[in-house]
C-alpha positions in Angstrom: -43.0 4.1 -12.2 -43.9 6.8 -9.7 -41.7 10.0 -9.3 -41.0 8.8 -5.7 -39.9 5.3 -6.8 -37.9 6.7 -9.6 -35.9 9.1 -7.2 -35.3 6.4 -4.8 -34.0 4.2 -7.5 -31.7 7.1 -8.8 -30.5 7.6 -5.4 -29.9 3.9 -4.6 -27.8 3.6 -7.9 -25.9 6.9 -7.0 -25.3 5.4 -3.5 -23.7 2.1 -5.1 -21.5 4.1 -7.4 -20.3 6.2 -4.5 -19.5 3.3 -2.3 -17.7 1.5 -5.2 -15.7 4.7 -5.7 -14.7 4.8 -1.9 -13.5 1.1 -2.0 -11.4 1.8 -5.0 -9.9 4.9 -3.4 -9.2 3.2 -0.1 -7.7 0.5 -2.0 -5.6 2.9 -4.2 -4.3 4.9 -1.2 -3.5 1.6 1.0 -6.2 2.2 3.6 -7.2 -0.7 5.6 -5.6 -3.2 7.7 -3.2 -5.7 6.5 -4.1 -9.2 7.0 -3.3 -11.1 10.1 0.3 -12.6 9.7 1.2 -10.6 6.6 4.5 -9.6 8.3 5.5 -13.2 9.5 8.6 -14.3 8.1 9.7 -17.8 7.2 10.8 -19.7 10.4 14.6 -20.0 10.9 15.9 -23.5 11.3 19.1 -25.6 10.9 20.4 -25.7 7.4 20.2 -29.0 5.5 23.3 -30.8 5.1 22.9 -30.6 1.3 23.0 -26.8 1.5 26.1 -26.8 3.9 28.0 -29.2 1.9 27.0 -27.5 -1.5 28.4 -24.1 -0.3 31.7 -25.8 1.2 32.4 -27.9 -2.1 32.3 -24.8 -4.7 35.1 -25.7 -6.9 38.0 -23.6 -8.2 36.6 -24.2 -11.8 33.1 -22.8 -10.7 34.8 -19.9 -9.2 37.0 -19.3 -12.5 33.9 -19.7 -14.7 32.1 -16.8 -12.6 35.3 -14.8 -12.8 34.7 -11.2 -11.2 30.8 -11.5 -11.6 30.7 -9.5 -14.6 28.3 -6.4 -14.5 26.5 -8.0 -11.7 29.2 -7.3 -9.0 30.3 -3.8 -7.7 33.1 -4.2 -5.1 35.3 -1.3 -4.8 34.6 1.9 -6.5 34.3 5.5 -5.6 30.7 5.0 -4.4 31.3 1.7 -2.8 29.9 -0.5 -1.5 33.3 -1.5 -0.4 35.8 1.0 0.5 39.5 0.6 1.2 40.8 2.3 4.4 44.0 2.6 6.4 43.5 1.7 9.9 45.5 -0.5 12.3 44.8 -4.2 11.4 41.9 -5.7 12.8 42.5 -9.3 14.6 41.1 -11.7 17.1 43.2 -14.6 18.5 46.2 -13.7 16.4 44.2 -14.0 13.2 42.9 -11.3 10.9 39.2 -10.4 11.9 36.3 -10.2 9.5 33.2 -8.9 11.2 29.7 -9.0 9.7 26.8 -7.0 11.0 23.3 -7.6 9.4 19.8 -8.7 10.1 17.6 -11.4 9.1 14.9 -9.0 7.5 17.4 -7.4 5.2 17.1 -8.6 1.8 20.7 -7.3 0.8 22.2 -9.2 3.7 20.3 -12.2 2.5 22.0 -11.8 -0.9 25.5 -11.1 0.5 25.5 -14.2 3.1 25.7 -16.6 0.1 28.9 -15.0 -1.3 30.4 -14.6 2.2 29.9 -18.2 3.2 31.4 -19.6 -0.1 34.3 -17.3 0.5 34.8 -18.1 4.2 34.5 -21.8 3.5 37.6 -21.6 1.3 39.6 -20.7 4.8 37.8 -22.9 7.2 34.2 -24.2 8.2 31.0 -23.3 9.7 28.8 -25.3 12.1 25.5 -24.1 13.2 24.5 -22.3 10.0 20.6 -21.8 9.7 18.5 -21.3 6.8 15.9 -18.4 6.7 14.6 -15.7 4.4 14.3 -12.0 4.4 11.2 -10.1 5.6 8.1 -10.7 3.7 7.2 -6.9 3.8 10.4 -5.4 2.3 12.2 -5.3 -1.1 12.6 -8.6 -2.7 10.4 -10.3 -0.1 11.2 -13.7 1.2 14.6 -13.8 -0.3 16.1 -17.2 0.7 19.2 -17.1 2.6 21.5 -18.2 5.5 21.4 -16.9 9.1 24.6 -16.6 11.4 22.5 -16.3 14.7 23.9 -19.8 15.7 26.8 -20.1 13.6 30.4 -20.7 14.7 33.4 -20.4 12.4 36.7 -22.6 12.6 39.6 -21.4 10.8 43.4 -21.4 11.1 43.8 -18.5 8.8 41.0 -16.0 9.8 38.6 -15.0 12.7 35.0 -14.4 11.9 32.3 -12.6 14.1 28.7 -12.1 13.3 25.8 -10.3 14.4 22.2 -10.7 13.2 20.5 -7.6 14.9 16.9 -8.2 14.0 14.6 -11.1 12.9 12.4 -11.3 9.7 8.9 -10.9 11.3 7.3 -7.5 11.6 4.7 -7.1 14.1 3.2 -3.9 12.9 2.4 -4.1 9.1 0.5 -1.5 6.8 -0.6 -1.5 3.1 2.0 -0.2 0.8 0.7 2.7 -1.2 3.5 1.9 -3.9 3.7 -1.8 -4.3 5.3 -4.2 -4.6 5.4 -5.6 -1.9 1.7 -5.3 -1.0 2.6 -4.4 2.6 5.4 -2.8 4.7 6.8 -2.8 8.0 5.9 0.3 9.8 9.2 0.5 11.7 12.4 -1.4 12.2 11.4 -1.4 16.0 8.7 -3.9 15.1 11.2 -6.4 14.1 12.2 -8.7 16.8 15.8 -8.1 18.5 18.1 -11.1 17.9 21.6 -10.2 18.7 23.3 -7.0 19.9 26.9 -5.8 19.1 29.3 -5.9 22.0 31.1 -2.8 23.1 34.0 -3.4 20.5 31.7 -4.4 17.8 29.7 -1.2 18.4 32.9 1.0 18.2 33.8 -0.4 14.7 30.2 0.1 13.6 30.0 3.8 14.7 33.5 4.6 13.7 33.5 2.9 10.1 29.9 2.5 9.0 29.7 6.3 8.8 29.9 9.0 6.2 33.6 9.8 6.9 34.5 6.3 5.6 31.7 5.2 3.3 30.0 8.4 2.2 26.7 10.0 3.3 24.6 7.8 1.0 25.9 4.6 2.5 26.3 5.6 6.3 24.6 3.3 8.5 24.0 0.7 5.8 23.8 -3.0 6.4 25.2 -5.5 5.6 28.4 -3.7 7.3 31.4 -6.0 6.9 34.8 -5.0 8.4 37.4 -7.0 6.4 40.5 -6.7 8.9 40.4 -2.9 8.9 41.6 -3.2 5.0 38.1 -2.8 3.5 34.8 -1.7 4.9 31.6 -2.8 3.2 28.4 -0.8 3.7 25.7 -2.6 1.5 25.6 -5.5 -0.6 28.4 -6.0 -3.1 26.3 -6.3 -6.2 25.5 -3.7 -8.9 22.3 -2.3 -7.4 20.0 -3.0 -10.6 16.9 -4.9 -10.3 18.3 -7.7 -12.3 21.0 -8.8 -9.8 20.6 -10.2 -6.2 18.6 -10.0 -4.3 16.0 -9.5 -7.1 17.4 -12.2 -9.1 16.9 -14.7 -6.2 13.2 -14.1 -6.1 11.2 -17.3 -5.9 14.3 -19.7 -5.7 14.5 -22.0 -3.0 17.9 -22.5 -0.8 18.6 -25.7 -2.9 18.0 -23.9 -6.2 20.3 -21.0 -5.1 23.0 -23.7 -4.2 22.4 -25.4 -7.7 22.9 -22.1 -9.5 26.5 -22.2 -8.2 27.4 -25.3 -10.2 26.5 -23.5 -13.3 27.6 -19.7 -12.9 26.8 -18.7 -16.5 27.1 -15.0 -17.5 24.1 -13.1 -16.1 23.0 -15.8 -13.8 22.6 -15.5 -9.9 25.4 -18.3 -9.7 27.7 -15.9 -11.5 26.9 -12.9 -9.2 27.4 -15.0 -6.0 30.6 -16.6 -7.0 31.8 -13.2 -8.5 31.4 -11.5 -5.3 32.7 -14.6 -3.4 36.0 -14.2 -5.5 36.4 -10.8 -4.4 35.9 -11.7 -0.6 38.4 -14.5 -1.2 41.0 -12.1 -2.7 40.4 -9.6 0.1 41.1 -12.5 2.8 44.2 -13.7 1.0 45.4 -10.2 1.2 45.0 -10.1 5.0 46.9 -13.1 5.8 50.5 -13.2 6.2 52.7 -16.3 5.8 51.5 -19.5 4.6 48.0 -19.1 2.7 45.6 -21.8 1.6 45.6 -22.9 -1.8 42.8 -20.9 -3.1 44.9 -17.9 -2.7 47.1 -19.3 -5.5 44.4 -19.8 -7.9 44.6 -17.6 -11.1 41.2 -16.0 -10.8 41.9 -15.0 -7.1 45.3 -13.5 -7.9 43.7 -11.6 -10.7 40.9 -10.2 -8.9 43.3 -9.3 -5.8 45.2 -6.9 -8.2 41.8 -5.1 -8.7 41.3 -4.5 -5.1 44.4 -2.9 -3.9 
């Protein structure tokens, strides 16, 4: 081999090594564009009858087995996510009002809706529920859930209003330098707008989803739930570890999530969802004066109600 050939070979080998290093560095630092469609969420559609009926037909025995949700549920505490407040009662059409504000992209909203619907179903019924999933480019991507965008709630005991502010598809995505997930949405502005709070709802948000009522760490959090101006929720009613919803719902279909409710054994997603539902039920019962539905007299509900006073 001539010296010239040898030098060319060495240079060529060095160039290949350098190119590999550059590729590795780019991959490591998250350079490059995300694949087309990486931010596209699951299409929202009408909830199958089996999902709607499965939630409506959760039994008192199943709620009792779930109890307060064990270590998976964190409802009221000094750090939230649910805070008791003293304010004028919130009502609509002569009934205590529960206001929910969330978004389809939000995985914590995704986990919360299951418990909220189970609880509200004990006081009335829904029409127009949809199924969807949280964002594919957020924490606990594609958490299967429900959506309130087209929902109507019918009850003689409670009024319910819901706002899903943003959808689950992000139009501008980048590689995540600290996966998982592998990609992240560049800005909340890159999610499509679905619904906007009206003036009264906006006033409740600005007043109560604030540091004064929920602490600096929770201010502005969703899901935001105003339970009759008796409790304010800023965030999901779960313990916050990686072993509870929404993390524990990862990979489960809508039907599989509903199926877990029929066997809410200790540590299961079903226990977490029904445990949170028991807290909502107890809070709703507390709002109602006069005649109350039978669920308010169940032993598990009266026991949980004492813990949230």
